C-alpha positions in Angstrom: 6.0 -12.5 19.2 2.5 -13.9 18.8 -0.5 -12.7 20.8 -2.8 -15.2 22.3 -6.0 -15.3 20.3 -8.2 -14.6 23.3 -6.2 -11.5 24.0 -6.3 -10.1 20.5 -8.2 -6.9 19.8 -10.4 -6.0 16.8 -8.4 -5.4 13.6 -8.5 -2.1 11.8 -10.3 -3.9 9.0 -13.1 -5.4 11.2 -15.6 -3.5 8.9 -14.4 -5.6 6.0 -15.0 -8.9 7.7 -18.5 -7.9 8.9 -19.6 -6.3 5.6 -18.4 -9.2 3.4 -20.1 -11.7 5.8 -23.3 -9.7 5.6 -23.1 -9.4 1.8 -22.6 -13.2 1.4 -25.5 -13.9 3.8 -27.7 -11.5 2.0 -27.1 -12.8 -1.5 -27.7 -16.4 -0.3 -30.8 -15.5 1.6 -32.6 -13.4 -1.1 -31.8 -16.0 -3.8 -33.4 -18.8 -1.7 -37.0 -19.5 -2.7 -37.9 -20.3 0.9 -36.8 -16.9 2.1 -38.0 -14.6 -0.7 -40.2 -16.4 -3.2 -39.5 -15.7 -6.9 -42.7 -13.7 -7.3 -41.3 -11.1 -4.9 -37.8 -10.9 -6.3 -38.6 -8.0 -8.7 -40.3 -6.2 -5.8 -37.8 -6.4 -2.9 -35.0 -8.9 -3.4 -33.0 -6.9 -5.9 -33.3 -3.8 -3.7 -31.9 -5.7 -0.8 -29.0 -7.0 -2.9 -28.4 -3.5 -4.3 -28.2 -2.1 -0.8 -25.8 -4.7 0.4 -23.6 -4.2 -2.7 -23.7 -0.5 -2.3 -22.6 -0.8 1.3 -19.7 -3.0 0.3 -18.6 -0.9 -2.7 -18.8 2.4 -0.7 -16.7 0.9 2.1 -14.1 -0.3 -0.5 -14.1 3.2 -2.1 -13.5 4.8 1.3 -10.7 2.4 2.1 -9.1 3.2 -1.3 -8.7 6.9 -0.5 -5.3 7.3 1.1 -5.2 10.5 3.2 -1.9 12.2 2.1 -0.6 15.1 4.2 -0.6 17.6 1.4 -4.3 16.9 0.6 -5.3 15.8 4.1 -8.6 17.8 4.3 -10.0 16.9 0.9 -8.8 13.3 1.0 -10.3 12.9 4.5 -13.6 14.4 3.4 -13.9 12.1 0.4 -13.0 9.1 2.5 -15.6 10.1 5.1 -18.3 10.6 2.5 -17.9 7.0 1.3 -17.8 5.7 4.8 -21.0 7.5 5.6 -22.7 6.3 2.5 -21.8 2.7 3.5 -23.2 3.3 7.0 -26.4 4.8 5.6 -26.9 1.6 3.6 -27.1 -0.3 6.8 -30.2 1.6 7.7 -31.7 1.0 4.3 -31.0 -2.7 4.6 -32.6 -2.8 8.0 -35.7 -1.2 6.6 -35.9 -3.5 3.5 -35.4 -6.7 5.5 -37.9 -5.6 8.2 -40.5 -4.8 5.5 -39.9 -8.2 3.9 -40.2 -10.0 7.2 -43.4 -8.3 8.2 -45.1 -8.3 4.8 -44.3 -11.6 3.1 -44.0 -13.8 6.2 -41.5 -16.0 4.4 -38.4 -15.1 6.5 -38.2 -17.2 9.7 -37.7 -15.5 13.1 -34.2 -17.1 13.3 -33.1 -15.9 9.9 -34.5 -12.4 10.6 -32.6 -12.2 13.9 -29.4 -13.5 12.3 -29.7 -11.0 9.4 -30.4 -8.1 11.7 -27.5 -9.1 13.9 -25.1 -9.1 11.0 -26.3 -5.6 10.0 -25.9 -4.3 13.6 -22.3 -5.7 13.7 -21.6 -4.1 10.4 -23.0 -0.8 11.7 -20.8 -1.0 14.8 -17.7 -1.8 12.8 -18.4 1.0 10.4 -19.0 3.5 13.2 -15.8 2.5 14.9 -13.9 2.9 11.6 -15.4 6.4 11.1 -14.6 7.4 14.7 -11.0 6.1 14.4 -10.5 8.0 11.2 -12.0 11.1 12.8 -9.4 10.9 15.6 -6.6 10.2 13.1 -7.4 12.8 10.4 -10.2 15.0 11.7 
């Protein structure tokens, strides 16, 4: 039986949707001359992309760790480590984007708010995932 779309809850993989959306937005933004001019790419743009990619790859690594009953504690600790690294990158990205916004004056207010909003959604989804795993395995 189908569930009405308006009554559906968040999926267990909400973090995937928010992180990939943030990653796509980030790559498009930092490679746009109007957002971050070429002369600043070596200085900040690559760091922002690296942070975004690190967040994504750490979340994927965490998701790839299947917590088996016989190795429950060690599997859970490894999974949690990658989750926390992904979450930590959200703070790194917030800092890098805020520095870019304030320093270079090339990111519009609208783009800045959108970008920050995407990061905050990713943070919330990652936090929820970490908490759900804590209840499940911790």
